[in-house]
C-alpha positions in Angstrom: 102.0 52.4 -2.0 100.7 53.8 1.1 97.3 54.1 2.4 95.1 55.9 4.9 92.5 53.2 6.6 90.1 54.0 9.4 89.7 51.0 12.2 86.9 51.5 14.6 86.8 49.7 18.3 84.8 48.4 20.8 86.2 49.4 24.0 87.8 46.7 25.7 88.5 44.7 22.8 91.8 44.1 21.1 91.7 44.5 17.3 94.4 43.8 14.5 95.2 46.0 11.7 98.3 46.5 10.1 101.6 48.2 11.1 102.0 51.3 10.3 101.7 55.6 11.7 98.9 55.7 13.6 97.7 59.4 12.1 94.7 60.0 13.7 92.8 58.7 17.1 89.6 60.6 17.6 85.8 59.6 17.7 84.3 58.9 14.2 80.5 60.1 14.5 77.5 61.1 16.8 77.5 58.1 18.3 81.3 58.6 20.2 83.3 55.5 18.4 86.5 55.2 18.9 88.3 55.3 16.1 92.5 54.7 14.6 93.7 56.0 11.1 96.9 54.5 10.0 99.0 55.1 7.5 100.4 51.5 6.2 101.2 49.7 2.4 98.0 48.8 1.0 98.0 45.7 1.3 99.9 45.1 4.3 98.5 41.7 6.6 96.5 42.9 9.7 99.3 41.5 12.3 99.4 44.5 14.7 97.2 44.6 17.9 95.7 47.8 19.1 93.9 48.0 22.6 91.7 51.3 23.8 92.0 52.0 27.3 90.1 54.6 29.4 92.0 57.2 31.6 94.1 55.7 34.1 94.4 52.7 32.7 97.8 51.5 31.6 99.4 48.9 29.4 102.6 47.8 30.1 103.7 45.7 28.1 102.4 48.0 25.4 103.6 51.5 23.3 101.3 54.6 23.8 100.2 55.2 19.8 97.6 58.3 20.7 94.3 59.4 22.5 90.7 60.8 21.4 88.6 63.2 23.5 85.7 61.0 22.7 82.8 63.3 25.1 82.7 62.2 27.8 86.0 59.7 27.7 89.5 60.0 26.8 91.2 56.6 25.5 94.1 55.6 24.9 95.6 53.5 22.2 98.2 50.8 22.3 99.8 49.2 20.0 100.8 46.2 21.9 104.0 43.9 21.9 101.3 40.2 21.8 97.7 39.8 21.6 95.6 39.8 25.1 
């Protein structure tokens, strides 16, 4: 069974979450917390790494999976090949 869960970020950190389809990248609340929502199997293990970077940043060994405007910043999310 699939579901969609949210995963908030601290900027500059790498998070672990289940592999799946990133359906939304946005800020969740007035604090502008960058968050991704991922559709994945309900009990999937958190074995995939994701990282947010600001505009001008780039992660060569990652796959860009979405961007979000979290005023005044624009953040870009990469799925990493291996954790940093």
